[in-house]
N, C-alpha and C positions, 0 to 999 in steps of 0.2 A: 455433873448433874447440878452443882451448885447454882449455876447461873440460870437453870430452867425457870423458877418462879419469876425472875427479873425478865426473861425473854417473853414469858406469857404476859406479864403486866405491859411490857412494851406493845406487844402485838395487840392486847385490848385496847390500849390508847390509841394506836394507829387505826384500828378497826372503827373506833367512834369517828374518825375523819373520814372513813371510807378508803383508807390506804392499804390495800392487800397486794397489788400487783406493780411491777415496774411502771406499766402504763398509768396506774393511779397516781404514782408518786411524780411522774412527768408532768401530768396535768394538774398538780396541787400547785398552783401558781402564786406569786407573792401578793400580799395586800399592799404593801409599800416597800419602800427601801431606804437605807440609810447610807450616808457617804462616809466610809471609813478609808477612802483612797487618799485622804489629804489630812494634815495636821493644821488645827486652827491655834493661833496663840491666844492665851488666856485674855490678854488685853483687848483682843478683837472679838470676844465673845458676845453674842447679842441675846438679851433676854427673850426666853420662850423659843429659840432656834436651836434645834439639836445639832451638835458639832462634836468632832474628835479632838482630844487634846492629849499632848504627851507631856507628863509632869513627874516631879519627884515628890515623895511623901516626906513632909517635914515633921509631923507629929500626928500621933493618933491615941485616941483615948475612948473608954466606955464612960458616957456621961449620964446623969439622971436629971434631966430638965425638961418636963417633970418626969417623963418615963424613960426606962432604959434605952440607950440609942448608942450606935458607934459613929463617932466623929473622927475625920481625918482632915489634917490641913496640908494642901499641896501648892505647889508652885512650878512655874517655868521660868524662862528668862525674862518674862514680860509682866507678870501679875501672880496674884495668889487667890485661892479661894478654898472653901470648905466642901467636904463631902459628907452627907449625912444618911445613916442607915438606920431607920426605924425598926427593921426586922433583919437580922444577920446571922450568919452561921460562924463558928470558930475558925473555918478555913478562910473566910474572907478577913477576919481579924488578923490571921496570920500572915497574909499577903500585904496588908496595910501596915507595914512598919517603917519607921523613919529610914530613908535612905533608898527605899525601894522605888524603882522606875517603872511607871505605868501608863497605859493608854486608856483613857476613860472617854466614854460616849455618853452624852445626855444634855439636857437643856439647863442653862444657867438661870437661876432666879434670885431675886434679892431677898436674902432671909435676915434673921434677928441680928446675925453677927457679920453681916455683909453678903457678898455673892456666894452662892452655893448651888450644888446639884444634889438632889435627893434620889437616893437609889440609881447612881449611875452604873452602867455596864462597864466592867474593867478587867484588864488582865496585864500581868507583869510582862515586860519586855526587855530584851537585851540591847546593847548598844548597836544601832545600825540596823535593827530588825526591819525588813522590807514592808512597805504598806500593801494592802490588798490592790489587785489590779481591776477589780470590779466592784460596783455598788453592792452592799450586802443586802440580801432579801430578808424580808420579814413575812413569814408564812402564818395562815390561819393555824391555830394549834388548840390543844386541850389541856386540861390540868394534868400537870406532871409530865408534859412532854415539851422540852426545851427547845429553842430554836437551834442551838448548835447540833443536837441530835438530829432534828429535820433536816438541816442543810446537809449533813453528812449522809443521810439515807437517800436524799433527792439527788446528790451529786453521784452516788453510786448507781442509782437507777438510771441517770441520764448516760452513764458510760455503758450500762449493759442493754438498755432498750432499744427496740427497732424504731427508728425515727423516720422510716422511709416515707415518702409522701404518698398520700392516698388521692391526691388530686393530679389529674394529668397536666403536664406543663403548659398546655395551650389554654387549659381552663384558668389556671393561675394567672397566665398573662392576660386573659380577657377579663378577669375579675380583678387585676392588678393586686394580687396578694402574694406575700413572699413565701419562700419554701417553709414547710413545717418545721423542719430540724432547726433552720436558721432562727425562725421566729421563737421557738421554745428555748432555745440556748440563750438567745438575747434577753428574754424575759426572766429567766433564772440568774443570768449573770450579765447584766448590762454594763458596758464600759462607762468609766467616770464621765465621758463626754456627753452622756445621754442625759437629758433633763429629767429630773425626778418628777416634775409637775406632769410632763406628757405621759409618763409611764403610769403614774398613780391615777391619772385622770383615764387612762385606758384609752388614749387618742392615737397611740403609735401604731404603725401598720402591722407590727407583730401582735398587738391586741386585736386588731381587726380580724386576722387570720384565725386566731383562737376563737373569736366569738362567731365567725362563719363556721368553723368546723363544729362547733358545739351545737349550733341550730341545724347544720346539715345531719348530724348524728340523730338529733330528735326527729327530723322530717323523714329520714331514711327509715328509722324504726317504726314510726306510725304509718308510713306508706306501706312498708312490708306487712305490718299488722292488716291494713286495710285490704290489700291484696290477698292475704292468707284467708281473710273471712269470706272474700268473694269468690275464692277457689273452693270453698266448701259448699257442699250441696244443701238446699233447703227447699221445702215444697213451695212451688209457686201458688200462691192463693188467689185461684181464679174467681174474680167478682161477677156476680149476676146483676148487681145494682138494685135487687128487690128491697133488700132491708135498708140500704143506705138511701136508696131513693125515697122509701117511705119516710124515713127520719126527716130527710131535707123537706119533704112535703108537709110534714106535720109541724115543723119548728115554727114558732112566732115571729121569726126573723129571717133575714137573708144572709148567708155568708158574705163577709168581706171579700175583696179581691185577694187579699192576703191569705185568708183562709182558704179560699178556693185553690190558690196556687199550692199552698202546703198540702192540702188535702190530695191534689192530683199527683204531687211528688211522692207522697207516702203510698198512694194506691199504685203508682208505676212500680215502686221497689217492692211491694208485697207481691206483685206478679212475676217477680224475677226468681229464677231458681238458685238463688243464693240469699244467704241471710240478710234482711235490711238491718243497717246500724245507722240509724238516723237521729239527730237532735233536732227537736221542735223548740225554739226559743221565741219568746215573745213578751213584750211588756206586760205589766200588771194589767189584767182586764182585757187583754187582746183576743181572748176566745180559744185557748188551747183546748179546753175540755171538749167543746164539740167536735173538734178535728180528731180528738182522741176517740170519741164515741164513733165517728165514722170508720176510722180504722178498726176498731173492735168489730163493729158490724160487717166489715169487709171479711175479716177472719171467719166470722160466724157464717157468713153466706157461703165461704169455701169449705164448710164442714168441720172448722177447727174452734178451739177455745182462745179466749183472750183474757189476760189479767192486768189489772193496774194496781201498781203499789205506791203508797204515799208515805212520807216520814212521820206524820203525826195522825192520831185518831181524828182530830178535828178536821183535817184536810181530806183524810180518807173518807170519813162520813159524809162530808160536803159533796165529794165526787159521787158516792154511793146514791145520796139522795137525788142529786140532779140527774144522774145517768138512769136510775130506776124510774124517775119521772118521765124521761125520754123514751126508754127502751121497753118497759113492761106493756105500754099500750100496743107495742109491736109483737107481742107475745114472746119477749125474750127475758129469761129469768136471769136476775143478777144476785149474786151471792156476796155476802158481807162477812169478812173475816178479819177479826182483830183479836188481840190478846184478852180483852176484858169481857169478851162474850161468855154467856153461861155455858158450861161444859156441854150440855145436852145440845143446845143450839149450834155450838162450834162443831160438834162432831157431825151433826146432821148436814151442815153446810159442806164439811169436809168430803163427806160421803157422797153428796150429789155432785160435787165438782169431780171427785174421783171416778164416778160413774159415767161422767159425760152428760148427765141430766141438766146441768147448769152450765151454760156456755160462756159466762161472763163472771168473773171474781174480781172484787174490789177489796183492798185491805192495807194493812200496815205489814211490818215485819212478819206478822203471823203467816203471811202467804209463803215465805220461804223456810217454814219449819219442816222438819224431816217427815212428819205424818201427812203433810199436804201433798196429794199427787193429783195430776191432771190426766185426764184420759188422752187428750190431744191438743196440747197448747201449741197454738201457732203464732201468737204475738205477746210479747211481754212488754209492758209499758212501765216506765219508772218515773214518777213525777218528782220535781225538786231533786233531780238526780244527784247534784253535788252534796246533798246531805247523806247520802249512803255511801258505805264503804265500798271498795272495788269488788270485794268478795259477795257482798250482799247483792249487788246489781247482777253479778254473774249467776248468783244462786237462782234468782228467779227466772232468768233465760233457761237455765238448765233443767227447769221443771218441764221443758219440752225438748224432745229429741233434736229438732233443727229450728228452734223458735226465731221468729224475726224479732227485732228489739227497737223500740222507740223510747228515747229519753226526753223529757220535758223540763224546760227551766224558765222560770219567770225572772231570772237574773241575766239580763242581756249581756252577752259576751263581746267585748271589743274585738275589732276585726284582726288585729295582729295576735291577740290572744288565741282566737279561735284558729288562726293559720298556725299557731305555734303548739297548742295543747290539743286541739280537736281535729287535727288533719287526717285521722283516721275515720272521721264521721262524716256523713252527709248531713247537711245543715238546711233546715227550712226555718224562714224568719217570719214571724207575723209582725210587720212593722206599721199596722194601723188599728185603731181602735173601732169597735162596732158603733153604729150610729146610735145616738140617744144617751151616750155617756157625757156627762157635764164635766168641763175642766175643774181641777181641784185648786183652790186658792190656798197657798201655804203662808202662814204668818209666824214670825219670831217673836216671841213674847218673853220678857224676864220674868223669873219667878214671883217678883215683887209685885206684879200686876195680875196674880192670880184671881183676885176678886172679879176683874173684868172678864176673865174667861170663864168663871162660874156663871156671871150674868148671861154671857153668850149661850152657854150650854142650856140654861134654864129657858131662854127665849126659843132656842131652836126646838126643844122638847115641847114646850106648850104650844108651839106652832104645829105639832103633830109629827116632827121629825124626831130621829134617834141619834145618840152620840156614842162613841167609844172613849174610853179614858184609859190610856195604856201607861203601866208602870213597869219598870225594869226587874224589880225583885219581889220574891214573895216574902221573905224575912228580913228583919232589920240587920243591916250590916254597919257596925261602928266604924269600919275603915272607909266605906263609901258614902256613908250618910245619905242613903237614897230613901225615898218614900216607898213604903211598901204596899202592895196590892190591898192587903186587909186593912191597914190604916186608912188609905185612900177611900176605900169603900165605906168604912165606918163615917169618915169625915164627910164624904159627899152626902151619905144618908142623912146627916144630920144638917148639913148646909142647903140641901135640896129636899126639904121633907115632903114636898108635894109631887116628887117625881119617883118612879118606881126603879130602884137601883139594883143591878145583878152583878155577881162576881164570878170570873172563871179564870183558873190558873191550871198548870199542868199537873199539880198534886190532887187535884179533885178526882174522885172516882169517875169513871167513865160514864156511869149512868147519870150522875149529878151534873157532870159537864155537858151532857147531851141535853139535859132537861133545861139548863141555863140557856143554851144556844137556841133550842127550840122556842123558848119563851121570848128570846130577843127577836128571832125571825118572826114571831107572831105579834110583836110590838106590845107584848105584856110586860116587857122590861124596856126603859126608854134610855136608860144610861147603863152600858156594859163596862164595867172596871175589869181590866184584863191585863195579863202578861203577854208576853210575844207568842203565846200559843195561838193567837189569832192573825199572826203574821201573814200566813197564806191561806187561800182557800175559802175564806168566809165571805159569803156574797148575801148581803142585806141591802137592797136598792134603797130602802127608806132611810138608812144611816147616812146622813149628810154632813156630820161633824166629828172629827177626831182631834183629841187632845193627847199629845205624847208628852208625859212628865220626864224631866231630866232627859230631855231629847240629846244633850250633849254626850251622854254615856252610849248612844247607839251608833252603830256602823251605818255607812251610806246606804248600802243594800237593804238593810232592815227598815230604816226610816222610809226608803221608797216602797218597799212591800207593804208596810203598815198603812202608809198614805193610800195605797191602792185599795184598801178596804172601804173608802168612800169614793163618792163620785161614779157609783155604779147604777145610778138612776138618773131621772131627768134634773132633779133639783140641784141648785147651785151648792156645791160642797166646799168645805174648808178643812184644812188640817192646821192646828195651832201647836207649834214646838215650844214648849215651856223649858226654859233652860236656867240653870243656876249659874251665878257669876262668883268669881271671874272665870272666863272661858280661856282654856288652853289654846294654844296655836292650832293643833290638829282639829280639835273639836269646832273651833271657829271656822276653819277651812271646810269641814263637812257640812255645817249648817248653811254656810254660804252657797255650797253647790246645791244642797236640796231645796234652798229658798228660791235660787235663780232658775232652777230647771225642772220640768217635768218629763223630760226625755229620757227614758230608761237607759238608752245607748250612751248618751252623753254623760248620764250619772255614773254608768259602768266604766266609762274611760277614765273619769276622774278618782273613782274608787281604785282602780287599777294603779293609777299613778300615786295615790296617797298610801295604799296598802302594799302593793307590789303583788306579783303573781301568786306567790306561795299561799298567802291568805286569801287571795280572790278566788282561786279555785279549790281551795281545800286541798292541799298537797297529800295530807294523810289519807283523805277520802279518795281522792282520784287515783292514788298510786303512783302518779307521774313523777319521775325525777325533775327536780327543778333546774332551771337554767342557773349557772354560776358566774358566767362572765357576759353573756349576750344580753342586749337591752331590748326588751320587747317594744319599745317606742320606735326602734329603728326598722320601720316597716319594709323599707327597700332591701335590707339584708335579710330579713325573714323570707321575703319574697323570693329573693335570688336563692336562698336555700332551698326553698321549695321546688323551685324549677330544676335546680341542679340534681336534687334528689331523685326526682322522677326521670331525668335523663340518665343518671348514674345507674339506677335499678334496671334500665332497660339496656343500656349500652356497655356498662362495665360493672356487672355484678360483682366481680371478684374485688374491685376497689371498694365497692359498696360494704361488703363484707368485712374488709380489713379496717374500714372506718369505724364500722359499728363496734367491732372488737375493741378497738382502741379506746373508744369514749363510753362504751357501756359494759364492755368485758362480759357479755352473756348475761347481763341483768336485764335484759329486755322484758323479762316477766313482770317487771314494775308497771308496764304499760297495761292500761285498762283493758280488760277482755270484752 
């Protein structure tokens, strides 16, 4: 029993890496390789290039210059150098005794006393000890888990695991992919003639096989989830076109072609006897709200209720006001549910929704509280769906027995990402802006020219227009040295005394926030100082100028969303990005993208490239396992995996099941519901 705590500690460390089964160990592939298959003479050592040397210890001592360190002098037949250990154990000191023969691995650098290696890997060797036959793998690890332990465990797993191929031989030949077992063994134990550069760049055919298999597992899982949803029953929502037709007739504008296409796709889904699972994505200002309104009216026509959940009160209230304006003249009551409502008002709204008297409910997370019940929820809509956790999105849908679901996003999703992470959704795209929207001019301005920006704001507001001034923080941060919303508000009030300045941020009480926003909408406030609470949903056509302070601190998606708050009317609009110098490389790249493009899809592609898929989709929120080895920019491989997944599920379900077991090991519950 003495080894039990150690075993538990090892298991916990392995669990942090997701290593539980033999398949997990087999698919835990090296980050890089070290060549310990050859000995390099010390005289041939090249600075900064890792190599292996066989040496004898000449001398060793604990020195204090200036801190305590272990120094050893070693030599071979060609030259000598020093080994330096700033942190060391008595066991290491014991091995590094004069006369000991060692194999050491590390990079030679020029030190104070000549050539040296700092913290080399080393072990004692006997005369004629054979060299390894393969390159030495270096694995991703965690604190307290050494490479030697990982290699031993992976070697054992390789000996035990079932490496049978899940791809049929003819499919492998058609795709020009090696056998799975051969590819995996080569990646764990590559022969010395393999070039490290090709292996580490993941350009070898063995890596291609692993990347394809990973994408195939993802596609199989998502397609299975899609098929399972379509197999479930759901009430077909039969449309009468009475309410939807009345809304279309009453609107002061006509739908764009893209809106019409999306609406027809959604209406067709709602009429099916299985749950709709559709993503409506469109750039900032593309008109998703009216499409959502039509979908909700479709549900009401069929005798069901509809709910729309938004991540912030400002966005939810914006939806509520707009939808109430459109729907109440049609005799449709719209409920407003949020955590900040007075208890009496909230209970009354919940009661009317629960009794079925109110057919449409708009709100925040308050919609998914336990006490909120729907009499007959037929359609659940989640706006800015990537901001919600997987359980939250599912919780709204589960308020209805067989509810259809529509997710909306103003963050356009690049095609390869959509194919990879949204393969279980049907997607509708709004790829054109409604008429009357003016293009937004983007300007990059260094902070030193702030006075010119103030003059521009003053001129616009005196001309009858309004402006936003966005700040990234509410409170002062000594580490980031960013302007705060409160400071900026006070400063602008002093610098622009003839303008009416307002302030809104996330810590304001809901009633105060609503009052400020209402005043801005009514043009009683000319300049609105705000944090990113206005990132989505705020629609004030008269606001034609936006200033974003410390723009270098914002992400691309945020900058694009914020810029979308202007240009919503016919007036020429501008977004000024104030930045502090010097600019880092990543910040410079982001500002260059946002300056050069107003195309949300082009910006999203660059955002994906700069940030990677994990941050782009919000892996924690989506619940999706991230790709470890495949590259989303390889659109051809993604397309191949998608095609093979559909064929395999139809023609070889047993192979599909084996493939999923190997890669996901029963963890498919990670996929969004």
